[in-house]
C-alpha positions, 0 to 999 in steps of 0.5 A, spaced: 400 543 703 405 540 699 408 533 698 415 533 701 421 528 699 426 528 704 432 524 701 438 522 706 445 519 705 448 516 711 454 513 714 453 514 722 445 515 722 446 523 723 444 525 717 438 522 719 437 524 726 437 531 722 432 529 717 428 526 722 427 533 726 426 537 719 420 532 719 418 534 725 419 541 724 415 541 717 409 536 719 406 541 723 405 546 717 400 541 714 406 538 709 406 530 707 413 529 709 416 522 706 423 520 708 427 516 704 434 513 704 438 515 697 443 509 696 445 505 690 438 503 690 434 508 690 429 508 685 424 514 688 422 519 682 422 527 685 417 528 680 412 525 684 413 530 689 412 538 690 419 540 694 425 535 695 430 536 700 437 532 700 441 531 705 448 528 705 454 526 710 462 526 708 466 521 710 474 521 709 472 528 705 467 525 699 460 525 699 457 518 697 458 517 689 451 516 689 449 522 692 451 526 685 449 520 681 442 521 683 442 529 682 445 529 675 440 524 673 434 528 676 437 534 676 432 537 670 426 535 675 429 538 680 430 544 678 423 544 676 421 545 683 423 548 690 429 544 692 433 545 697 441 541 699 445 540 706 451 536 707 453 534 713 460 534 716 465 535 722 470 540 718 463 544 718 464 545 726 470 550 724 467 557 723 471 558 717 467 552 713 460 552 716 457 555 710 455 553 703 460 558 699 466 557 705 465 549 706 469 544 702 466 539 700 458 543 699 462 547 693 466 541 690 459 537 690 456 543 688 461 544 682 460 536 680 453 536 680 452 543 675 446 545 680 444 549 685 438 549 689 434 554 692 436 553 698 443 550 701 446 548 708 451 546 711 451 542 718 456 541 722 455 533 724 457 528 730 463 524 732 462 518 736 469 515 737 465 509 740 461 507 735 466 507 730 470 501 728 478 500 730 480 502 723 474 508 723 476 511 730 484 510 728 483 515 721 478 519 724 482 521 730 488 522 727 484 527 723 482 531 728 488 531 731 491 535 725 485 539 725 485 540 733 478 536 734 477 532 739 481 525 739 479 522 746 476 516 743 470 515 749 468 521 746 461 524 743 461 530 741 454 532 737 457 540 733 451 540 730 448 548 731 440 545 731 437 553 731 440 552 724 437 546 723 431 550 725 432 556 721 433 551 714 426 548 716 423 554 716 426 555 709 423 549 707 417 551 709 417 558 705 419 553 698 
């Protein structure tokens, strides 16, 4: 079928979890999936693939700079083939911020890169206080307090709607 590149930028690993689930869902349809990290050292060429999917997490209100840099650098190549983009963030746990059109981080990224892939999604992320260092745990708890989210420092909460991830996988398969 298709050669699919799934690139991911992650801070705590949850975006990778979502990408691995996407791979599990599209490979049985006969697609050859390459999963690759997107960071400052990424040299993978999207031209070698039939379809490209990019997933990026948010930390402190921003995607990593390497995400926009890669998308801008390869925008022409990405526009020439079926492609998809998704963002993972805790803000997407809120019903009024869980779509690409209502999520401030996705809207900002799309404005910055000037590219709109065929499929765009926003997934709620995972909160895992025990895995964070003291600084991150403190800051994230403060943000959660302000946004009425969980603040128990022992809490591990996966806000991801995995059925939404499955629907996105079907969109990737159908590109």
